[in-house]
N, C-alpha and C positions, 0 to 999 in steps of 0.2 A: 856803308860797310867800313870805309876808312875812318869814320868818325867814332867808332866804338872799338878800339883795339883792346880795351881792358876786358872785354867779354871773351877774348881768345885766351890762349895759354900765355900768361905773362912771361916775358923774357925770351920768347921764341921769335926770331927774326924772319924765318922763311915766310910766314903768312903776310909780312909787311911788303913783300915784293909784288904789290898789287897790279896785275894787268888791268884792273879797273881804272888806273890812272892814265890810261892811254899810252902804254909803252914805256912807262917810267920805271919798269922793273930793273933797269940797269943802273939806277942811281943809288950808290951805296950809302950816301949820307941822308937819304930820305927818312928812314925809320926814326932817328933821334928827334928831329923837330916835330914829327907827327905824334909822338908819345906825350900825352897830357901830363902835367906835373903831378897830378894826384894818382897816377897809375902806380901799382905796386912795384917794388924793386924786383929785378930779375931773380934774386936769390930766394924769393918766396916760393912755397910749394905751388906747383903748376895747377892753375884753375881754381884756386881757393882764395883769391885776393878780394878785390873790390865787391863782387856780388854778394859776399857773405860777411858782414861786419861781425867782429867778435862779440858785440853786445847783444846779438840776437839770442833768444832763449832756447838754443840748442835743439830746435826743431819740435818742441812739445807744444801742442795746442794750435799753432797757426795753420798747419796743413789739414786740420780737421774738416771733413766735408759737411758736418752738421753738429747738432748738440751732443752727439756721441761719436767718438772717433772710430776708426776702422777696427781697432783692437778691443773696443768696449772698455768697461771699468777695469783699470789696471793694465790695459793693453797699450799698444803703440798709439800715440796720439790723444789719449784720454787724460784729462786733468780734472781732479775733483773741483766741484763748485762750492766754495765755502758759504756763498750767499744764497743757497737754494731756499725757496719758500718752505716754511714749516708751520702750516696752520694747525696741525694736530700732533700726532705722536711720532711722525717720521718726516724727514725732509723730502721734498718732492723732486727726487732725482734717483738714479740707480743706487741701490743700497748695498752696503757691505754686510758681512755676516754679523758683526757686532751691532750694527744699526737695526737689523731684523730682530735679533734677540732683545735689544733694548726697547724696540717698538712694541713687542709682545708684552714685556713686563710693564712698560709705561701705560699700555691700555688697561691692564689689570689694576694698576694703581689708580689711574684717573677715573675709572668707571667701576670701582670695586663693588658697589652694591649690586649692579646688574650682573657683573661677571661672577661674583660669589653666589648669587641666587641661581644662575645657570649651572655653574660647575658643581656646587654643593648638592643641588637637587639631582643631577644626573649621577653624581658619585654615590649618593645614598641609595638610589634605586638599584644601581649596578651592584653595589656591595651587599645589599640585602638579598638579592637573587643569588649572588655568588656564595654567600654564607649559608643559605638554605641548601644550595646544591652541594656544598662541601660537607655539610652535616649528613645529607642523605646518602651520598655516594663515596665519601672518603672517611667516614667515621669508623669506629671499631665494629660496627654491625654490618659493614659493607663487605663485598666479596674480596676487595683488596686486602682487608685486614686478615682474612683467612690465609693469605699467602706469606705473611711476614715471617712466621716461624715454621713454615712448611716447605722443606726443600723439594719435595716430590708431590706437587699438587695434582689433583685429578683433572681430567678434561672439563668436567663441569665447573670446578673451582676456577680454572683459567678462563672459561667462558664468562662466568659471573664477574670476575675481576675486570676483564676487558670491557664488558658491557657497562659496568659502573664507571670505569675510567673514560670510556668514550662518551657517555652521557654527560659527565662532568665537564669534559673539555668542550663538547659541543655547546652546552648551555652557557657556560661562563665565557667561552670565546665569542659566541654570537652577541651576548649582552655587552661584552667589553667593546667589541668593534662598533656595535650600534650606538652605545653611549658616547664613544669617542667621536664618531662622525656627526651625531646629533649635536654634540657640543661644538664641533667645528661649524656646523650650519648656523647655530644661533650666535656663536661668538664671532663668526665672520661678519655678521651684520653689525655687531658692536665695533669691530675693528674698522669696517668701512666707514662708520660714522666718526670714529676716533681719529682716523687719518685726516678728515676734514675739520676736526676740532669741534665736533658736535656731540651733544649728550644723547643717550638712548636709554630707555627704560626696559625692564624685562618684558612688559606687555608689547612694546614696540618691536623688540627683537623677535618675540614669538609671532606677532602679526606679520612681520616681513618674511619670516622663514617657514611658517606653517604650510603655506601653499606648495612649498617645494618638498615637503616630507615624503609624499608617495614616491616621487621620482628618486629622492635621496635614499629611501629604503631599497629601491631597486639597485641603485649604485652600490649600496652597502653589501648587498648579497652578491652582486655580479663581480666586483673587483676581487674579493677573496676567492670566489669560484675560479676565476681566470688564473690567478696566481697559484691556487692549489692544483689545478689541472696541469699547469706547467711542470709541477714536480711529480704528480701522480702518474701521468701518462708515460713519461720516460722510465720511471721505476717499474711500471707494469710491463713495459716492453722488455726491460732487462730481466725481470723475473721469468717471463715466458721463455727467454732464451736459455735459461738454466746456467748462465755463466756469472759467477760472483764478481769477477773483475769488470765485466761489461756492465753489470747492474750498478756497481759503484760509480763507474764512469758516467753513465747516462743520468744517474741520480744527481751527481754533482752538476752536470750540465743543466738539468731541470731546475736546480736551486738557483743557479746563476740566471737562468731565463726568468724565473719568478721574481728575483730581485730587480732585474731590468724592467719587467712589466710593472712592478709595484712603484718604482720611481717614475716611470713614464705616465702612470695614471694617478700619481699622488696629488695633483692639482685639480682633479676632476670635481671634487666636492665644492670648493669655492667657485669654480667656473659654473657649476650647476646652480648654486645659490645666487650669485651676483649677476650672472648673465641670463638667468631663466632658461637654461639649456635643458634639453632632454638628456636621458642617460647616455645614449650613444654619442650625441653631440658633445656632451661634457667630456667624455673620454677622449674623443678626437681633439677637442680643444686643449685638454691637458697634454696630450702627446705633442701637439704643435708647439705649445709653450716650452715644454721640456726639451724638445729636440734641439740639438746643438749645445745644450747646457746640462746634459745628463749628469756629468760628474760633479758639477757645482751643486745641482739640486740634491744629488745623492749625498754629497758631503755634508750639506746643511741638515738634511733630514737625519742622517746618521749621528751628527753631533747633538742634535736635539734629543734623539732617542737615548743617547748615553747620558746627557745631563738630566733628563727626566727620570731615568732609571736610578741614577745616583741620588738625586734629591728624594725620590720615593723611598729608596732603601734607608737613607739617613733618618727619615721620619718614621718609618715602620719598625725599625730595629728596636728602639726603646719600648714601643707598645708591645712588641712580641715578647721581649724579655719580661715586661711587667705582667703580661698575661700568664707566662710560665710561673712567675712567683705567686700570683694570686691563686692559681690552680694547684700549687704544690709540686709542679714539675721542675721548677728552677730552669737552668740553662738547657736541660735535656729537651725541653719543648722546642727549642730553636735548633739545636745541633743533633737531636736524636733522629728526626725524620720519621717517627712512627705516627700512627693514627689514633693511639689511645687517648691523647691529650685533646682531641677535637671535640671538647664539650661545648655546650652553649655559652658558658661564661668565657672560655678561652676564645671562641670565635667572635664573641661580642667585643672583647677588648681589642683583639687584632683587627676587627672590622672597623673600629673607630679610627685606628691609625691609618688604615687603607683609605677611609673616606677623607681624612685630612690631607693625605698625600695626593689623592686624585683631585681634590678641590684646588690644590696649588698647582699641580702639573698640567691639568687639562687646559686651563687658559693659555699657558705658555705654548704647548704643542699646537693647539688650535690657532693661536695667534700667529705663530711662525708660519704655518701652512698658508694662512690668508695673506700675510705680508709677502711671503715668497711668491705667491701667485701675482700680487700687485707689482712686485719688483720685476718679474719676468715680462709683464705687460708694459711696464715703464721702459724697459730695455728694448723691447721689440716694437711697441705700438705707440710710444710717446704718451702713455696714460697720464704722466705727470702734468701735461698741459691741460688735459680734461679735468684732472683733480684740482689744479690751481683755479681753473675757471669755476668749478663747482664750489670751491671754498671761498671765492670772491677775492682772490689775490691777483696781482698783476701778471704774474708769470711763474714758471717753474724755478727761476733762479733769483727771485726777489728775496732780499734778506728778511729773515724772520724776526 
C-alpha cells in the first residue's frame, strides 16, 4: 500500500500517515521521502495524474468488450474499421446508411444483366395489368367518368363509381405489392451472392427462390392484411360510436399502429428467402431483428421510399407530357386530372415511362431491404464473420 501512493489523490498528505508502518503516523517528515520522483506535483487535479497519460486516445476503442462497442455504430466505444474485408459490394462490418444505398446500386451495376432481367420482367407484367385495369375502370366509359360533370349523382352512379374505383385499387395494389415482393425475393438472392463477390444468373436466382414462392405469397397477403386491419378496426369502432372527434382520433392511432407494424415486419421477406423460414417464423424473425432499432429501420425505409418516388417522378414526367402531346391533350393531360385522355395510345406511352422507372427503382428498394436485413444480423449476430468465412477471406476486418 505504501509503495503505490500515486494511485491515491496526488498531493493529499492525510493518507500518508500510514498505521501500516507500525505506529509511524507521528513522523511528519515521512511523506516527502516516500513520494517517488515521478509522482505528479500536488497542484495537478486530484486523481487524474499518473494513471492516465495524456497520450491515451481519449477513451475510444480500448474499453470495448468486443468487436462492437456498447453503443453500437456511432455510439460510445465504437470506432469504424477502415480495413474491413470487402469481398463483394459491401464491407463486412456494420453499415452506414450511405453504404447500404451504395451496396444496392453497386449490386445493380455489377450484375446488371440478371438485375435488369428480373426488374424489367416484373415491371412489364405489373404495368400491363395496371394499364388494362386503368382502361377498364378509369376511362371515359367507367362509372367515375359519369361523376365528373354531375354535381348531384344518383345512388346508382355513386355505387358504380365506387365499384370501379375499388376494383382498380384492389387489382393494381395487389399486383404492385406482389411484384415488389417477388422482386425482393429474387433480387435478395442476387444481393446475397454479390456480398460474397460471386456472380449469379437469372436461372440461378429463380432456382434458389422459386421454392419459397408459395410461402412468400402468403407473406405478401398477410402483411398488408395485418396493417390494413390495424387501420380499419379502430376506424370501424369510431364510426360505431357516432362521434366524429373520437373517430378521427382512433383512425390516427390506427395509422400509427399500421406504420409501426409495417416497419416491424419489413425484413420478413429476406428472412423467409435466405433462412428458409415459414411465414409466421419469418415475421417473428423480422420483429426480433428490428426490435431495438425501429427508428433506424424506419428512417432508412422512409428515405428509400422518398428517393424511389423522386426518381420515378423524374422519369415518368417527360413521358406523361409526351403522351399528352401525342394525343392532342397537351399539358391538360397531366394537370387536368380527367379521364377523357385515358386512351390506349396515352396509356401505352405513360406505361413505357412507368416500366423504365420500375426497372430502375425496384433493384434499389429490394437491394436496400436485403442489405438492411444483413446489416441487422451483422450488428446482432456477427454475421460478418460467417460471410467472411463463406467468401474465403481471413476475417471481418481484413483489408480489401
